[in-house]
N, C-alpha and C positions, 0 to 999 in steps of 0.2 A: 504494500500500500504506500503510495507516494504521499509524503508529508510536506506541508508548506508552513513556514513561519515568517511573519513580518518582523524585521529588526531595524534598529537604528545603530549604526556604527560611528564611533568617533575615531580620529586618527590614532589615538593612543590605545585603542581596543583592537585594531586590525591584526596586529601580531598575535595576540592571544587567541583571537577567533580562528585565524589560519592554522595555528598550531593545534588547536582542539579539533578542527576539521581534518587535519592531516593524520591524526591518530585513528581516525575511523576507517574501517575496511569496506566502505561503500562510497558511491559517488555522491558528491554534494555540489550543487550549483547555487550560485547567488546571482540575482538579476534585478534590474530596474528597467522598466519599459521593454525594449527589444534587446538590450545588452545583457548577455548571459556569459558568466565566467565560471571557471572552476574555483570553488571556495578554498581549495588547497593551494592556490597560486596567490602569493602575496602581491605580486605585481598586478595580477588581474583584479584583485579586490581593491587595491589602491587606485586602479584605473576607473572605478565606478564613482558616481557622484555621491559622496558620503553625506551630503546635506539632505538627501532624500531617504525615504523609507525603502528598504531593500527587502526582497523576498528570498528566503532560503528554501530550496527544494531538495529533498533527499529521500532515499528509500532504504531505511535501515534504522537501527536503534543503538545508541551508545549513551549511557547515563551521564558521563562527563560532558559530552557534547550537548546533551539536553540541558544541563545546568548552565552552560555558557549561553545557550540560546535564551534561557529564562531571564538571565541578567540583561540581555539586549532586547528583549521583546517589547513591542509597542502594541497598543490597543488600536484596532481598526474597525 
């Protein structure tokens, strides 16, 4: 089942987010509008507009990654 979460990232949070995503053994994408990047790519994530609400899409479960997402979650 594909999961999607809306998050808001600040510059100082990108490194921790990418590290948490990199520890997962499933694919994770992060996107805004039509720009989709691999959430395990620090350059890709920095290339997104971090002033906007981003959507994280993934198909798997990792409790540590879920905790990171909880801290970045926004209500929509």
